[in-house]
N, C-alpha and C positions, 0 to 999 in steps of 0.2 A: 218583613221582607228583608233579605240580606243585601248588604251594600256590596258594590262591585269593588274588587281589590284594586287599589291604586298602583299604577306602574311607577316604580322608583325613578326610572330614567325620565319619564314625562314630568314628574314632580320637580326633578333637578333642573330640567330645561326651563320650566316655568319660573323657578326661583331665580335662575341666572338672567332670564329676560326681565323680570321685575327689578332685579338689582341693577341691570344696565339702564333701566329707565329712571332709576333713582327712588324707587318705591321701597320703603322699609318692610322687611318681612314681619309677619305677625308673631313669629316665634321669638324675635328679638325683644319684643316689648314685655315688660314684667307683668306677670299674671297677678291679679288681686287675690289676696288670701290672708289668712291669719299671720300675724308677725311671728318670726322664728323665735324659739325659746333660746335663751342664752345658756341654760343648763339642762341637760337631759333629765327626764323624770327618774327618780330613784325609787326602787321598790324597797319596802322594809324587809329587813332580814327575817328569815323564818326563825321561829322560836326554837332554841336548842332543846333537844330532847334530854331525857335523864342520862346521866353517865352510866355506862354499862361496863360490866366485867365479864370475863370468860371463866367458866368453871367446868369441870368434868362431871358429867352425870352418868351414873350407872343405871341403865334402863332395862326393863324386862321386855319381852317380845311385844307387848301391847304398847310400848313407847312411854310408859309411866316411869318417872324417875324414882328409883329405890333409894339412892344416896347421892350426895353431891360432894365434890372435893375441890379445893382450891386448885388453880391451874398448875402450880409447880408440883403438886402431889399426884401426878398421873400414875406413878408406880403403885401408890396405895389403892387407887381405884382399880387398877388391873389385878391387884392382889385380892380385892373384894370379889371381883368377878370369878377368879379362880376358886375362892373359898365357897361361894354360892354354888358353883358348878360341882364341887366336891361333895357338898351337902345334898345334892340332888334337888335343888330349888328351881331348876329350869334353866333356860338359856337367857343370858344377860349380855348386853353389849355396852360399849363406852361411846358417849356422845359429848361433844363440846356444846355448851349452852351459854347464851348471853343472858345475864340477868341484871337488873338495875342495882347500882351501888347504894347502900343505905347511907344517909347523911350522918 
């Protein structure tokens, strides 16, 4: 069964009447509970993933990488695409791919 909503003005009037009689309010008394922690809980840092590098991948229409080039050699990758197109090897496109760095 639902409780009746308490009227804020009635509660305030009752609190002032109790204060005038010298009765301490229940909200002023400390509530028992566990002691407060001095330091907040610290979560452990997530393990760092492997270092990644970006390379250019020349891909066919199926998305399979035909060749990869270092990031600064984008012009070489575009030249390979033009060469494959001239040979009639189908349509290819350039994609940047992240791959892990070998130690």
